[in-house]
N, C-alpha and C positions, 0 to 999 in steps of 0.2 A: 982795343977791342977785347982782348981776353979778359979784362976786369968787366967789361960790360956782358959779357957771357957769363962769368961768375954770379954776377948781380941778379940776373934773372932767375939763376937756379936757387936763390934765396926764397923767392914768393912761392915756390913750390911746397917747402915745409908748412907754409901758413895753411893752406886749404886742408893738408892733410894733418895739421896739428891737432894732437887728442884735445887740447884745450877746447876747443868747441864741444866735442864728446862730453867730457865731464859735465858742461853746461846742459846740454840736452839730455844727459844721463841723469843730471840732478833732479830732475822729474821723477827720481827715484821716490820722492815725496808724491810726484802724481801718481807714481804705480801704486804706492801705499793707499793714498786716497783712492785709486781706481778700484783697489781689491775691496775695501768697504763699500765703495759705490756699487761695484758689482754684486756684492753680498747682500746689502740691504735693500736695492731694487728688486732682487732675485725673486722673493715671495710676492712683491707687488705686481710686476709683469705678468706672473701666472694668472694671477686673479683679476687684473684691470685691463692689461694691454692684450691678453689673449683669451677672450671670452669662450672660445671655442674649446680651449682646454679646460676651462673652469665647468663647462657643460660636461665634459667626458667625466672629470673628477667626480661630479655629483651624481653621474649614472653609475658609476663604480666606485662607491667610497669605501676605501681600503681601511681607513683608521676606524670609522664608528662601528664597523662591523664586530671585530673582537670584543670592542669595550663594555657592550651591554651585559654580556654574559661573563661571569667571573671565572676565574681558572678552575674553582672547585665550588660544589654545592653546600658546603658547610666546611667546619673546623673538625680536625681529629679528635675522638674522644681521648681523655688522659687515660694515663696507664691503669690507674684505679677501676675506672669504667670497663676498661678492655680486660682487665682480670676478672671483672665479676661476670661479665657476659662470656668469656672465652678460656682464658687462659688458667684460672683458678677454678673455674665452675666444675663440678662434678655430678656425675650421676648419683642420686640419693638413693639408699636402701634402707635409710631408719628416719625417724622423724621425731622431734622434739616434743610434739603434741600441741604446739600453738596452732590457734585455729585459723582457718580461711575464711573470710566473713564474704556475703554477698558484694559488699562494696569491693572487695579486694579482686573479685572474679569479674566484675564490671569494669575496674580498672585495667586489668589485663587485656580484656576484649577491646577495650576503648583505645589501647595502643595497636594492638595486632591489627584490628581492621584496617589500618592506613597502608599495609604492604601491598604491593602490587600483584594484581592477578591478570589473566587473559581477558581483555574486553571488560575489565573491572567486574568479571563473573562472581567473585566471590562466594565459591561454592561450598566451604568448609561449613560444618554445622558442629556445636559441641553441646554434650550433655554431662553435667556435672554430678557425679555420683558422691554423696557426702553422709546420707543417713545411713544407719546400720541396717535398715531393712532393704534399701537400694544396694548396699555391698552384698548382702545376702543372696540377691537376686542375681548379682554378677558373678558370686563365687563359683558357680557350676562352669564358667566358660573360661576360667582361668587355668594356665598351666601350673603343675605343682610349684615350680620355680619363682613363680610371680604371686603366689597366693598371699603369703604371710606379709610381706611388705605392702600389698595393695590393701589387705585387710587393715592394716595399721596407719595408712595414709589419710590425712585429713580429708582430701578429696580425690578422686579419680576421674580424669578428663576422657570421655571418649570422643576421640577426633573423628568426625564422620564427614561424609559429603552428600550434597543432593544431586541425584543424578539429573533431576528436572529444573537446575540451577537457572536455565535458560528462560524460564517463566518470569523471572525478575528483570530480565535484561532490558525491557522497556524503561524501567525506573532507574537502573544502575548505569546503563550504556544509552541514553536517550538521543544521542546526535545521529544515531544509524540504526535501522532495523537488523539486528544482529540475530534475532531469536531462529529465524529460518536456517543461518549458517549450521545449526547443531540439531534442529528437528528434522532436517533433511539428511543428517548424517550421524546416526546413532553412535557409530564408532568414534568419530571424533567427539561428540558429547561426552561420552564416557572417559575418553583420554582427558579431555579438558577439565572434567569434574574431579578426578583422581588426581591429575598433577597438581592442579591449583589448590585443591582441598589439602593435599599434602605441603604445599608452600605454606599455606596457611596455618597449619600445624606447627610449622617450624617458626613461623612469625610469633605464634602464641607462646611457644617455649621461651623464646629470645625476649618477649615482652614481659613474661614472668620473671626471669631472670633480671632483667632491667628494674624490677619493683623488689627486688629481695627475696624472691622465693626459690625453693629448691625444687628439682624436677628428676622424676625417674619415668622415662619414656620406655613402652613395651611394645613388643609385637607377638609375645607368647600368649595367645588366647584364641578362642573359637569365634571367627568373625560371624559365622551364621547363627550361632547361640546369642551372640551380643544382639545382631540384627533383630531376630525373632522376640528376645525378651524387652528390648528398649525401643526400637527404632521403626519397626515394620509400620505402625500406625501412620507415621509420617513420610514413609518410603525413604529415608535417610538409609547410607551405607555406612559401617564402621571401616575406619582406617586402620589406627593404632590407639593405644592407651598411653594416658600420661599420669603418673601419680605427682601429686602436687602438694607442697607445704613447705615448712620450714626444716631443713634437713640437720640431721644430727652427725656431725663431722665424725663422731666415733665409729660411725657404721659404714663410712667410706672404705672403698676398697683402693688399692695401689693403683696409679693411673696407668692405664696402657700405653704403649707406644703409640707413636704417630708417624704417617709418611713424611719424607722430605719432598720439598716443592719439585727438584728435579725427577724424583721416582714417579710422579703422578701427573705433571703439567707438562704441556707443550705450548711454546709461544711461536706462531709462524708469523 
């Protein structure tokens, strides 16, 4: 009897024997195959087996939205270009005597005109003073400090603006009737003309530098005299003057200091 009792005790290890477990655990291969099986069908079920999810995905497509728009609208200019436009560019006080042709003036304008303005209003107007007789008419309006360099400059540009720029909005801003915005609000019209005309004057200077010209912008003059002498018949108003030509490096003055970013800028 004791031997019979000990023998039934032996079958117990057989069911609990881990030998069966390795065999069922052997489908570790099955687990590995299950993993790819789960990975490969993963995209298919979302598109085929779950049409509702596919509809939601097409309703709010996260992937196509950022892709059509590139991260930047262009490539940075190289250092030589940046130097010419900004870092090495200087206010010019003397000139080499090289001429500025009508073609040069048109080329500068054709670059400048692409700069943005409010409602594409483009209120700036430009009068180019090049002949000696025109310079003699400008002379009485100039301050003493600006007289000599202006008389020697190949061209002096009167950067002006048209107070009635809004008359051209049906042509320049045709997709909406913007003219009443300004005809009904003279103060807004003046601010828009002056601000955007000033912007275009700055665009003009950068376009001139981009084409290799030197500049000497000035505000030391009598606006009323300039307006009466040159602009009254057109209704334009003068803003500032720019001497234009090929600068003489020997006449340049030492560069003045500039602010650091942290002195004048805030990032909120």
